[in-house]
PDB file of N, CA, C and O in Angstrom:
ATOM      1  N   MET A   1      -1.634  21.372 -14.613  1.00  0.00           N
ATOM      2  CA  MET A   1      -0.192  21.377 -14.661  1.00  0.00           C
ATOM      3  C   MET A   1       0.412  21.068 -13.297  1.00  0.00           C
ATOM      4  O   MET A   1       1.333  20.257 -13.196  1.00  0.00           O
ATOM      5  N   TRP A   2      -0.104  21.713 -12.235  1.00  0.00           N
ATOM      6  CA  TRP A   2       0.448  21.485 -10.904  1.00  0.00           C
ATOM      7  C   TRP A   2       0.197  20.075 -10.424  1.00  0.00           C
ATOM      8  O   TRP A   2       0.999  19.525  -9.669  1.00  0.00           O
ATOM      9  N   LYS A   3      -0.923  19.469 -10.856  1.00  0.00           N
ATOM     10  CA  LYS A   3      -1.222  18.100 -10.441  1.00  0.00           C
ATOM     11  C   LYS A   3      -0.175  17.140 -10.984  1.00  0.00           C
ATOM     12  O   LYS A   3       0.277  16.232 -10.287  1.00  0.00           O
ATOM     13  N   LYS A   4       0.203  17.357 -12.244  1.00  0.00           N
ATOM     14  CA  LYS A   4       1.224  16.513 -12.856  1.00  0.00           C
ATOM     15  C   LYS A   4       2.563  16.702 -12.148  1.00  0.00           C
ATOM     16  O   LYS A   4       3.308  15.742 -11.948  1.00  0.00           O
ATOM     17  N   ALA A   5       2.861  17.935 -11.774  1.00  0.00           N
ATOM     18  CA  ALA A   5       4.111  18.225 -11.066  1.00  0.00           C
ATOM     19  C   ALA A   5       4.146  17.531  -9.707  1.00  0.00           C
ATOM     20  O   ALA A   5       5.181  16.999  -9.306  1.00  0.00           O
ATOM     21  N   ILE A   6       3.018  17.536  -8.997  1.00  0.00           N
ATOM     22  CA  ILE A   6       2.953  16.854  -7.697  1.00  0.00           C
ATOM     23  C   ILE A   6       3.142  15.351  -7.882  1.00  0.00           C
ATOM     24  O   ILE A   6       3.897  14.721  -7.142  1.00  0.00           O
ATOM     25  N   MET A   7       2.455  14.780  -8.869  1.00  0.00           N
ATOM     26  CA  MET A   7       2.577  13.340  -9.104  1.00  0.00           C
ATOM     27  C   MET A   7       4.006  12.971  -9.496  1.00  0.00           C
ATOM     28  O   MET A   7       4.532  11.957  -9.036  1.00  0.00           O
ATOM     29  N   THR A   8       4.636  13.784 -10.340  1.00  0.00           N
ATOM     30  CA  THR A   8       6.009  13.528 -10.755  1.00  0.00           C
ATOM     31  C   THR A   8       6.948  13.606  -9.560  1.00  0.00           C
ATOM     32  O   THR A   8       7.831  12.762  -9.402  1.00  0.00           O
ATOM     33  N   TYR A   9       6.760  14.610  -8.729  1.00  0.00           N
ATOM     34  CA  TYR A   9       7.585  14.765  -7.533  1.00  0.00           C
ATOM     35  C   TYR A   9       7.468  13.548  -6.622  1.00  0.00           C
ATOM     36  O   TYR A   9       8.477  13.015  -6.161  1.00  0.00           O
ATOM     37  N   ILE A  10       6.242  13.111  -6.366  1.00  0.00           N
ATOM     38  CA  ILE A  10       6.018  11.957  -5.497  1.00  0.00           C
ATOM     39  C   ILE A  10       6.682  10.716  -6.088  1.00  0.00           C
ATOM     40  O   ILE A  10       7.332   9.956  -5.372  1.00  0.00           O
ATOM     41  N   MET A  11       6.518  10.514  -7.390  1.00  0.00           N
ATOM     42  CA  MET A  11       7.078   9.319  -8.022  1.00  0.00           C
ATOM     43  C   MET A  11       8.605   9.317  -7.969  1.00  0.00           C
ATOM     44  O   MET A  11       9.205   8.277  -7.699  1.00  0.00           O
ATOM     45  N   LYS A  12       9.249  10.467  -8.223  1.00  0.00           N
ATOM     46  CA  LYS A  12      10.705  10.536  -8.237  1.00  0.00           C
ATOM     47  C   LYS A  12      11.292  10.345  -6.839  1.00  0.00           C
ATOM     48  O   LYS A  12      12.365   9.762  -6.684  1.00  0.00           O
ATOM     49  N   ASN A  13      10.587  10.834  -5.834  1.00  0.00           N
ATOM     50  CA  ASN A  13      11.125  10.801  -4.476  1.00  0.00           C
ATOM     51  C   ASN A  13      10.555   9.686  -3.619  1.00  0.00           C
ATOM     52  O   ASN A  13      10.828   9.624  -2.420  1.00  0.00           O
ATOM     53  N   MET A  14       9.770   8.810  -4.214  1.00  0.00           N
ATOM     54  CA  MET A  14       9.102   7.767  -3.449  1.00  0.00           C
ATOM     55  C   MET A  14      10.100   6.892  -2.685  1.00  0.00           C
ATOM     56  O   MET A  14       9.866   6.548  -1.527  1.00  0.00           O
ATOM     57  N   ALA A  15      11.188   6.541  -3.319  1.00  0.00           N
ATOM     58  CA  ALA A  15      12.168   5.671  -2.666  1.00  0.00           C
ATOM     59  C   ALA A  15      12.859   6.376  -1.511  1.00  0.00           C
ATOM     60  O   ALA A  15      13.318   5.725  -0.573  1.00  0.00           O
ATOM     61  N   LYS A  16      12.938   7.699  -1.568  1.00  0.00           N
ATOM     62  CA  LYS A  16      13.658   8.459  -0.552  1.00  0.00           C
ATOM     63  C   LYS A  16      12.784   8.849   0.639  1.00  0.00           C
ATOM     64  O   LYS A  16      13.262   8.933   1.770  1.00  0.00           O
ATOM     65  N   GLN A  17      11.518   9.081   0.376  1.00  0.00           N
ATOM     66  CA  GLN A  17      10.641   9.561   1.445  1.00  0.00           C
ATOM     67  C   GLN A  17      10.127   8.422   2.300  1.00  0.00           C
ATOM     68  O   GLN A  17      10.034   7.279   1.854  1.00  0.00           O
ATOM     69  N   LYS A  18       9.803   8.746   3.509  1.00  0.00           N
ATOM     70  CA  LYS A  18       9.190   7.758   4.389  1.00  0.00           C
ATOM     71  C   LYS A  18       7.722   7.617   4.031  1.00  0.00           C
ATOM     72  O   LYS A  18       7.126   8.515   3.436  1.00  0.00           O
ATOM     73  N   LEU A  19       7.153   6.497   4.394  1.00  0.00           N
ATOM     74  CA  LEU A  19       5.761   6.216   4.078  1.00  0.00           C
ATOM     75  C   LEU A  19       4.820   7.273   4.639  1.00  0.00           C
ATOM     76  O   LEU A  19       3.828   7.609   3.992  1.00  0.00           O
ATOM     77  N   GLU A  20       5.097   7.796   5.805  1.00  0.00           N
ATOM     78  CA  GLU A  20       4.220   8.794   6.408  1.00  0.00           C
ATOM     79  C   GLU A  20       4.148  10.059   5.558  1.00  0.00           C
ATOM     80  O   GLU A  20       3.074  10.637   5.389  1.00  0.00           O
ATOM     81  N   LYS A  21       5.284  10.488   5.028  1.00  0.00           N
ATOM     82  CA  LYS A  21       5.296  11.688   4.202  1.00  0.00           C
ATOM     83  C   LYS A  21       4.517  11.465   2.910  1.00  0.00           C
ATOM     84  O   LYS A  21       3.798  12.351   2.450  1.00  0.00           O
ATOM     85  N   ILE A  22       4.663  10.289   2.336  1.00  0.00           N
ATOM     86  CA  ILE A  22       3.929   9.976   1.111  1.00  0.00           C
ATOM     87  C   ILE A  22       2.435   9.990   1.386  1.00  0.00           C
ATOM     88  O   ILE A  22       1.658  10.541   0.607  1.00  0.00           O
ATOM     89  N   MET A  23       2.040   9.386   2.491  1.00  0.00           N
ATOM     90  CA  MET A  23       0.620   9.347   2.826  1.00  0.00           C
ATOM     91  C   MET A  23       0.074  10.757   3.051  1.00  0.00           C
ATOM     92  O   MET A  23      -1.050  11.052   2.645  1.00  0.00           O
ATOM     93  N   ASP A  24       0.844  11.622   3.683  1.00  0.00           N
ATOM     94  CA  ASP A  24       0.401  13.004   3.874  1.00  0.00           C
ATOM     95  C   ASP A  24       0.187  13.694   2.530  1.00  0.00           C
ATOM     96  O   ASP A  24      -0.793  14.415   2.342  1.00  0.00           O
ATOM     97  N   ASN A  25       1.105  13.470   1.602  1.00  0.00           N
ATOM     98  CA  ASN A  25       0.960  14.068   0.270  1.00  0.00           C
ATOM     99  C   ASN A  25      -0.269  13.522  -0.443  1.00  0.00           C
ATOM    100  O   ASN A  25      -0.993  14.275  -1.095  1.00  0.00           O
ATOM    101  N   LEU A  26      -0.509  12.228  -0.326  1.00  0.00           N
ATOM    102  CA  LEU A  26      -1.643  11.615  -1.000  1.00  0.00           C
ATOM    103  C   LEU A  26      -2.972  12.069  -0.401  1.00  0.00           C
ATOM    104  O   LEU A  26      -3.967  12.197  -1.115  1.00  0.00           O
ATOM    105  N   ARG A  27      -2.988  12.310   0.898  1.00  0.00           N
ATOM    106  CA  ARG A  27      -4.225  12.773   1.546  1.00  0.00           C
ATOM    107  C   ARG A  27      -4.675  14.123   0.996  1.00  0.00           C
ATOM    108  O   ARG A  27      -5.869  14.421   0.974  1.00  0.00           O
ATOM    109  N   ASP A  28      -3.728  14.929   0.556  1.00  0.00           N
ATOM    110  CA  ASP A  28      -4.059  16.250   0.037  1.00  0.00           C
ATOM    111  C   ASP A  28      -4.616  16.200  -1.385  1.00  0.00           C
ATOM    112  O   ASP A  28      -5.223  17.167  -1.846  1.00  0.00           O
ATOM    113  N   LEU A  29      -4.416  15.085  -2.081  1.00  0.00           N
ATOM    114  CA  LEU A  29      -4.897  14.961  -3.458  1.00  0.00           C
ATOM    115  C   LEU A  29      -6.321  14.421  -3.490  1.00  0.00           C
ATOM    116  O   LEU A  29      -6.714  13.650  -2.615  1.00  0.00           O
ATOM    117  N   PRO A  30      -7.091  14.821  -4.492  1.00  0.00           N
ATOM    118  CA  PRO A  30      -8.420  14.217  -4.673  1.00  0.00           C
ATOM    119  C   PRO A  30      -8.268  12.730  -5.009  1.00  0.00           C
ATOM    120  O   PRO A  30      -7.250  12.313  -5.561  1.00  0.00           O
ATOM    121  N   SER A  31      -9.277  11.947  -4.675  1.00  0.00           N
ATOM    122  CA  SER A  31      -9.180  10.497  -4.881  1.00  0.00           C
ATOM    123  C   SER A  31      -8.930  10.136  -6.338  1.00  0.00           C
ATOM    124  O   SER A  31      -8.240   9.155  -6.617  1.00  0.00           O
ATOM    125  N   LYS A  32      -9.470  10.898  -7.259  1.00  0.00           N
ATOM    126  CA  LYS A  32      -9.265  10.622  -8.686  1.00  0.00           C
ATOM    127  C   LYS A  32      -7.777  10.740  -9.037  1.00  0.00           C
ATOM    128  O   LYS A  32      -7.247   9.932  -9.800  1.00  0.00           O
ATOM    129  N   GLU A  33      -7.118  11.743  -8.480  1.00  0.00           N
ATOM    130  CA  GLU A  33      -5.688  11.938  -8.739  1.00  0.00           C
ATOM    131  C   GLU A  33      -4.866  10.787  -8.147  1.00  0.00           C
ATOM    132  O   GLU A  33      -3.883  10.357  -8.749  1.00  0.00           O
ATOM    133  N   VAL A  34      -5.261  10.294  -6.986  1.00  0.00           N
ATOM    134  CA  VAL A  34      -4.568   9.162  -6.370  1.00  0.00           C
ATOM    135  C   VAL A  34      -4.710   7.925  -7.253  1.00  0.00           C
ATOM    136  O   VAL A  34      -3.750   7.174  -7.428  1.00  0.00           O
ATOM    137  N   GLN A  35      -5.900   7.708  -7.810  1.00  0.00           N
ATOM    138  CA  GLN A  35      -6.106   6.574  -8.714  1.00  0.00           C
ATOM    139  C   GLN A  35      -5.203   6.682  -9.934  1.00  0.00           C
ATOM    140  O   GLN A  35      -4.593   5.694 -10.344  1.00  0.00           O
ATOM    141  N   ILE A  36      -5.112   7.859 -10.511  1.00  0.00           N
ATOM    142  CA  ILE A  36      -4.250   8.072 -11.675  1.00  0.00           C
ATOM    143  C   ILE A  36      -2.789   7.818 -11.308  1.00  0.00           C
ATOM    144  O   ILE A  36      -2.055   7.179 -12.061  1.00  0.00           O
ATOM    145  N   LEU A  37      -2.378   8.316 -10.159  1.00  0.00           N
ATOM    146  CA  LEU A  37      -1.007   8.123  -9.700  1.00  0.00           C
ATOM    147  C   LEU A  37      -0.685   6.642  -9.526  1.00  0.00           C
ATOM    148  O   LEU A  37       0.360   6.174  -9.978  1.00  0.00           O
ATOM    149  N   MET A  38      -1.578   5.910  -8.875  1.00  0.00           N
ATOM    150  CA  MET A  38      -1.335   4.483  -8.652  1.00  0.00           C
ATOM    151  C   MET A  38      -1.247   3.729  -9.975  1.00  0.00           C
ATOM    152  O   MET A  38      -0.403   2.847 -10.134  1.00  0.00           O
ATOM    153  N   ARG A  39      -2.117   4.072 -10.922  1.00  0.00           N
ATOM    154  CA  ARG A  39      -2.045   3.418 -12.238  1.00  0.00           C
ATOM    155  C   ARG A  39      -0.689   3.670 -12.893  1.00  0.00           C
ATOM    156  O   ARG A  39      -0.091   2.760 -13.467  1.00  0.00           O
ATOM    157  N   ARG A  40      -0.209   4.909 -12.803  1.00  0.00           N
ATOM    158  CA  ARG A  40       1.093   5.242 -13.396  1.00  0.00           C
ATOM    159  C   ARG A  40       2.218   4.495 -12.703  1.00  0.00           C
ATOM    160  O   ARG A  40       3.148   4.020 -13.356  1.00  0.00           O
ATOM    161  N   LEU A  41       2.136   4.389 -11.390  1.00  0.00           N
ATOM    162  CA  LEU A  41       3.179   3.670 -10.650  1.00  0.00           C
ATOM    163  C   LEU A  41       3.233   2.206 -11.068  1.00  0.00           C
ATOM    164  O   LEU A  41       4.315   1.644 -11.236  1.00  0.00           O
ATOM    165  N   PHE A  42       2.070   1.591 -11.236  1.00  0.00           N
ATOM    166  CA  PHE A  42       2.024   0.201 -11.693  1.00  0.00           C
ATOM    167  C   PHE A  42       2.562   0.072 -13.109  1.00  0.00           C
ATOM    168  O   PHE A  42       3.373  -0.809 -13.392  1.00  0.00           O
ATOM    169  N   LYS A  43       2.108   0.953 -14.002  1.00  0.00           N
ATOM    170  CA  LYS A  43       2.519   0.887 -15.411  1.00  0.00           C
ATOM    171  C   LYS A  43       4.024   1.038 -15.571  1.00  0.00           C
ATOM    172  O   LYS A  43       4.653   0.299 -16.328  1.00  0.00           O
ATOM    173  N   GLU A  44       4.596   1.997 -14.855  1.00  0.00           N
ATOM    174  CA  GLU A  44       6.021   2.284 -14.985  1.00  0.00           C
ATOM    175  C   GLU A  44       6.888   1.347 -14.155  1.00  0.00           C
ATOM    176  O   GLU A  44       8.115   1.415 -14.223  1.00  0.00           O
ATOM    177  N   GLY A  45       6.271   0.489 -13.387  1.00  0.00           N
ATOM    178  CA  GLY A  45       7.032  -0.479 -12.597  1.00  0.00           C
ATOM    179  C   GLY A  45       7.706   0.105 -11.380  1.00  0.00           C
ATOM    180  O   GLY A  45       8.569  -0.539 -10.783  1.00  0.00           O
ATOM    181  N   VAL A  46       7.323   1.336 -10.994  1.00  0.00           N
ATOM    182  CA  VAL A  46       7.905   1.959  -9.803  1.00  0.00           C
ATOM    183  C   VAL A  46       7.436   1.230  -8.552  1.00  0.00           C
ATOM    184  O   VAL A  46       8.200   1.013  -7.612  1.00  0.00           O
ATOM    185  N   TYR A  47       6.171   0.862  -8.566  1.00  0.00           N
ATOM    186  CA  TYR A  47       5.610   0.129  -7.425  1.00  0.00           C
ATOM    187  C   TYR A  47       5.279  -1.281  -7.869  1.00  0.00           C
ATOM    188  O   TYR A  47       4.616  -1.491  -8.885  1.00  0.00           O
ATOM    189  N   ARG A  48       5.740  -2.223  -7.110  1.00  0.00           N
ATOM    190  CA  ARG A  48       5.396  -3.620  -7.348  1.00  0.00           C
ATOM    191  C   ARG A  48       4.751  -4.157  -6.077  1.00  0.00           C
ATOM    192  O   ARG A  48       5.305  -4.016  -4.987  1.00  0.00           O
ATOM    193  N   PRO A  49       3.585  -4.769  -6.217  1.00  0.00           N
ATOM    194  CA  PRO A  49       2.953  -5.320  -5.017  1.00  0.00           C
ATOM    195  C   PRO A  49       3.829  -6.411  -4.409  1.00  0.00           C
ATOM    196  O   PRO A  49       4.583  -7.068  -5.127  1.00  0.00           O
ATOM    197  N   PRO A  50       3.741  -6.610  -3.106  1.00  0.00           N
ATOM    198  CA  PRO A  50       4.561  -7.650  -2.471  1.00  0.00           C
ATOM    199  C   PRO A  50       4.204  -9.027  -3.012  1.00  0.00           C
ATOM    200  O   PRO A  50       3.067  -9.286  -3.408  1.00  0.00           O
ATOM    201  N   LYS A  51       5.203  -9.901  -3.018  1.00  0.00           N
ATOM    202  CA  LYS A  51       4.985 -11.267  -3.501  1.00  0.00           C
ATOM    203  C   LYS A  51       4.206 -12.057  -2.461  1.00  0.00           C
ATOM    204  O   LYS A  51       4.310 -11.811  -1.259  1.00  0.00           O
ATOM    205  N   LEU A  52       3.426 -13.010  -2.950  1.00  0.00           N
ATOM    206  CA  LEU A  52       2.599 -13.824  -2.062  1.00  0.00           C
ATOM    207  C   LEU A  52       3.450 -14.531  -1.014  1.00  0.00           C
ATOM    208  O   LEU A  52       3.061 -14.615   0.150  1.00  0.00           O
ATOM    209  N   GLY A  53       4.602 -15.036  -1.420  1.00  0.00           N
ATOM    210  CA  GLY A  53       5.482 -15.724  -0.471  1.00  0.00           C
ATOM    211  C   GLY A  53       5.916 -14.827   0.671  1.00  0.00           C
ATOM    212  O   GLY A  53       5.974 -15.265   1.820  1.00  0.00           O
ATOM    213  N   ASP A  54       6.226 -13.557   0.361  1.00  0.00           N
ATOM    214  CA  ASP A  54       6.626 -12.603   1.402  1.00  0.00           C
ATOM    215  C   ASP A  54       5.474 -12.318   2.357  1.00  0.00           C
ATOM    216  O   ASP A  54       5.658 -12.242   3.572  1.00  0.00           O
ATOM    217  N   ILE A  55       4.284 -12.163   1.786  1.00  0.00           N
ATOM    218  CA  ILE A  55       3.104 -11.919   2.620  1.00  0.00           C
ATOM    219  C   ILE A  55       2.839 -13.114   3.523  1.00  0.00           C
ATOM    220  O   ILE A  55       2.564 -12.954   4.712  1.00  0.00           O
ATOM    221  N   THR A  56       2.923 -14.318   2.950  1.00  0.00           N
ATOM    222  CA  THR A  56       2.660 -15.541   3.718  1.00  0.00           C
ATOM    223  C   THR A  56       3.640 -15.680   4.873  1.00  0.00           C
ATOM    224  O   THR A  56       3.238 -16.011   5.989  1.00  0.00           O
ATOM    225  N   ARG A  57       4.927 -15.429   4.618  1.00  0.00           N
ATOM    226  CA  ARG A  57       5.934 -15.524   5.687  1.00  0.00           C
ATOM    227  C   ARG A  57       5.650 -14.537   6.804  1.00  0.00           C
ATOM    228  O   ARG A  57       5.770 -14.873   7.982  1.00  0.00           O
ATOM    229  N   LYS A  58       5.273 -13.318   6.437  1.00  0.00           N
ATOM    230  CA  LYS A  58       4.989 -12.294   7.444  1.00  0.00           C
ATOM    231  C   LYS A  58       3.771 -12.677   8.281  1.00  0.00           C
ATOM    232  O   LYS A  58       3.773 -12.521   9.502  1.00  0.00           O
ATOM    233  N   VAL A  59       2.732 -13.178   7.614  1.00  0.00           N
ATOM    234  CA  VAL A  59       1.524 -13.601   8.339  1.00  0.00           C
ATOM    235  C   VAL A  59       1.854 -14.741   9.287  1.00  0.00           C
ATOM    236  O   VAL A  59       1.405 -14.743  10.434  1.00  0.00           O
ATOM    237  N   GLU A  60       2.636 -15.715   8.821  1.00  0.00           N
ATOM    238  CA  GLU A  60       3.009 -16.835   9.693  1.00  0.00           C
ATOM    239  C   GLU A  60       3.814 -16.352  10.889  1.00  0.00           C
ATOM    240  O   GLU A  60       3.638 -16.848  12.002  1.00  0.00           O
ATOM    241  N   GLN A  61       4.691 -15.391  10.664  1.00  0.00           N
ATOM    242  CA  GLN A  61       5.491 -14.838  11.751  1.00  0.00           C
ATOM    243  C   GLN A  61       4.596 -14.142  12.785  1.00  0.00           C
ATOM    244  O   GLN A  61       4.740 -14.364  13.988  1.00  0.00           O
ATOM    245  N   ILE A  62       3.688 -13.314  12.314  1.00  0.00           N
ATOM    246  CA  ILE A  62       2.810 -12.563  13.225  1.00  0.00           C
ATOM    247  C   ILE A  62       1.877 -13.499  13.981  1.00  0.00           C
ATOM    248  O   ILE A  62       1.699 -13.355  15.190  1.00  0.00           O
ATOM    249  N   THR A  63       1.280 -14.462  13.274  1.00  0.00           N
ATOM    250  CA  THR A  63       0.357 -15.380  13.948  1.00  0.00           C
ATOM    251  C   THR A  63       1.094 -16.252  14.947  1.00  0.00           C
ATOM    252  O   THR A  63       0.551 -16.587  16.000  1.00  0.00           O
ATOM    253  N   GLY A  64       2.330 -16.623  14.625  1.00  0.00           N
ATOM    254  CA  GLY A  64       3.111 -17.433  15.554  1.00  0.00           C
ATOM    255  C   GLY A  64       3.512 -16.662  16.797  1.00  0.00           C
ATOM    256  O   GLY A  64       3.409 -17.174  17.912  1.00  0.00           O
ATOM    257  N   GLU A  65       3.968 -15.432  16.608  1.00  0.00           N
ATOM    258  CA  GLU A  65       4.395 -14.602  17.737  1.00  0.00           C
ATOM    259  C   GLU A  65       3.230 -14.277  18.673  1.00  0.00           C
ATOM    260  O   GLU A  65       3.401 -14.214  19.891  1.00  0.00           O
ATOM    261  N   ASN A  66       2.061 -14.074  18.102  1.00  0.00           N
ATOM    262  CA  ASN A  66       0.903 -13.687  18.897  1.00  0.00           C
ATOM    263  C   ASN A  66       0.004 -14.869  19.260  1.00  0.00           C
ATOM    264  O   ASN A  66      -1.030 -14.696  19.906  1.00  0.00           O
ATOM    265  N   ARG A  67       0.400 -16.051  18.846  1.00  0.00           N
ATOM    266  CA  ARG A  67      -0.339 -17.288  19.114  1.00  0.00           C
ATOM    267  C   ARG A  67      -1.819 -17.146  18.739  1.00  0.00           C
ATOM    268  O   ARG A  67      -2.710 -17.438  19.537  1.00  0.00           O
ATOM    269  N   LEU A  68      -2.053 -16.694  17.514  1.00  0.00           N
ATOM    270  CA  LEU A  68      -3.419 -16.526  17.029  1.00  0.00           C
ATOM    271  C   LEU A  68      -3.937 -17.836  16.460  1.00  0.00           C
ATOM    272  O   LEU A  68      -3.221 -18.542  15.750  1.00  0.00           O
ATOM    273  N   SER A  69      -5.163 -18.149  16.770  1.00  0.00           N
ATOM    274  CA  SER A  69      -5.762 -19.379  16.254  1.00  0.00           C
ATOM    275  C   SER A  69      -6.190 -19.181  14.803  1.00  0.00           C
ATOM    276  O   SER A  69      -6.403 -18.047  14.374  1.00  0.00           O
ATOM    277  N   PRO A  70      -6.317 -20.266  14.043  1.00  0.00           N
ATOM    278  CA  PRO A  70      -6.776 -20.144  12.654  1.00  0.00           C
ATOM    279  C   PRO A  70      -8.136 -19.458  12.542  1.00  0.00           C
ATOM    280  O   PRO A  70      -8.399 -18.757  11.565  1.00  0.00           O
ATOM    281  N   LYS A  71      -8.999 -19.658  13.540  1.00  0.00           N
ATOM    282  CA  LYS A  71     -10.319 -19.030  13.516  1.00  0.00           C
ATOM    283  C   LYS A  71     -10.196 -17.506  13.575  1.00  0.00           C
ATOM    284  O   LYS A  71     -10.885 -16.796  12.842  1.00  0.00           O
ATOM    285  N   VAL A  72      -9.331 -17.014  14.433  1.00  0.00           N
ATOM    286  CA  VAL A  72      -9.126 -15.568  14.557  1.00  0.00           C
ATOM    287  C   VAL A  72      -8.552 -15.012  13.259  1.00  0.00           C
ATOM    288  O   VAL A  72      -8.953 -13.938  12.809  1.00  0.00           O
ATOM    289  N   VAL A  73      -7.619 -15.736  12.661  1.00  0.00           N
ATOM    290  CA  VAL A  73      -7.027 -15.296  11.402  1.00  0.00           C
ATOM    291  C   VAL A  73      -8.086 -15.241  10.304  1.00  0.00           C
ATOM    292  O   VAL A  73      -8.131 -14.281   9.534  1.00  0.00           O
ATOM    293  N   ASP A  74      -8.941 -16.270  10.227  1.00  0.00           N
ATOM    294  CA  ASP A  74     -10.018 -16.282   9.227  1.00  0.00           C
ATOM    295  C   ASP A  74     -10.965 -15.105   9.413  1.00  0.00           C
ATOM    296  O   ASP A  74     -11.379 -14.478   8.437  1.00  0.00           O
ATOM    297  N   GLU A  75     -11.309 -14.801  10.665  1.00  0.00           N
ATOM    298  CA  GLU A  75     -12.186 -13.662  10.932  1.00  0.00           C
ATOM    299  C   GLU A  75     -11.518 -12.355  10.516  1.00  0.00           C
ATOM    300  O   GLU A  75     -12.176 -11.467   9.973  1.00  0.00           O
ATOM    301  N   ALA A  76     -10.225 -12.231  10.766  1.00  0.00           N
ATOM    302  CA  ALA A  76      -9.495 -11.024  10.391  1.00  0.00           C
ATOM    303  C   ALA A  76      -9.451 -10.864   8.872  1.00  0.00           C
ATOM    304  O   ALA A  76      -9.592  -9.755   8.356  1.00  0.00           O
ATOM    305  N   ILE A  77      -9.259 -11.961   8.167  1.00  0.00           N
ATOM    306  CA  ILE A  77      -9.236 -11.911   6.701  1.00  0.00           C
ATOM    307  C   ILE A  77     -10.595 -11.493   6.163  1.00  0.00           C
ATOM    308  O   ILE A  77     -10.679 -10.648   5.271  1.00  0.00           O
ATOM    309  N   LYS A  78     -11.664 -12.084   6.704  1.00  0.00           N
ATOM    310  CA  LYS A  78     -13.017 -11.713   6.263  1.00  0.00           C
ATOM    311  C   LYS A  78     -13.280 -10.238   6.518  1.00  0.00           C
ATOM    312  O   LYS A  78     -13.850  -9.551   5.670  1.00  0.00           O
ATOM    313  N   TRP A  79     -12.869  -9.750   7.681  1.00  0.00           N
ATOM    314  CA  TRP A  79     -13.068  -8.349   8.010  1.00  0.00           C
ATOM    315  C   TRP A  79     -12.294  -7.458   7.032  1.00  0.00           C
ATOM    316  O   TRP A  79     -12.844  -6.487   6.511  1.00  0.00           O
ATOM    317  N   ALA A  80     -11.031  -7.781   6.784  1.00  0.00           N
ATOM    318  CA  ALA A  80     -10.196  -6.968   5.902  1.00  0.00           C
ATOM    319  C   ALA A  80     -10.757  -6.924   4.487  1.00  0.00           C
ATOM    320  O   ALA A  80     -10.732  -5.876   3.843  1.00  0.00           O
ATOM    321  N   ARG A  81     -11.259  -8.042   4.002  1.00  0.00           N
ATOM    322  CA  ARG A  81     -11.825  -8.086   2.663  1.00  0.00           C
ATOM    323  C   ARG A  81     -13.136  -7.300   2.568  1.00  0.00           C
ATOM    324  O   ARG A  81     -13.499  -6.831   1.489  1.00  0.00           O
ATOM    325  N   SER A  82     -13.835  -7.157   3.674  1.00  0.00           N
ATOM    326  CA  SER A  82     -15.108  -6.426   3.651  1.00  0.00           C
ATOM    327  C   SER A  82     -14.895  -4.916   3.661  1.00  0.00           C
ATOM    328  O   SER A  82     -15.818  -4.162   3.352  1.00  0.00           O
ATOM    329  N   GLN A  83     -13.679  -4.460   4.015  1.00  0.00           N
ATOM    330  CA  GLN A  83     -13.386  -3.028   4.057  1.00  0.00           C
ATOM    331  C   GLN A  83     -13.190  -2.507   2.640  1.00  0.00           C
ATOM    332  O   GLN A  83     -12.507  -3.137   1.832  1.00  0.00           O
ATOM    333  N   LYS A  84     -13.768  -1.397   2.349  1.00  0.00           N
ATOM    334  CA  LYS A  84     -13.646  -0.799   1.010  1.00  0.00           C
ATOM    335  C   LYS A  84     -12.965   0.528   1.100  1.00  0.00           C
ATOM    336  O   LYS A  84     -12.767   1.191   0.082  1.00  0.00           O
TER     337      LYS A  84
END
């Protein structure tokens, strides 16, 4: 019962809370509960993953500002994909 109450609280207040507070709440939950919460957020449309265009613009901005070469970007992508 309390697990459902925590998940409901997080979902209702997600737009109001800062990301750090949400992460602190999620750290206290078992990983199985976090998986259930994320599935519910996706199903109910509360959370929508960022659009590819938005991600691409942000990456171009960061790589341009930091003058990163395509090789460095490729290595970073490979590293990020290898993290589980």
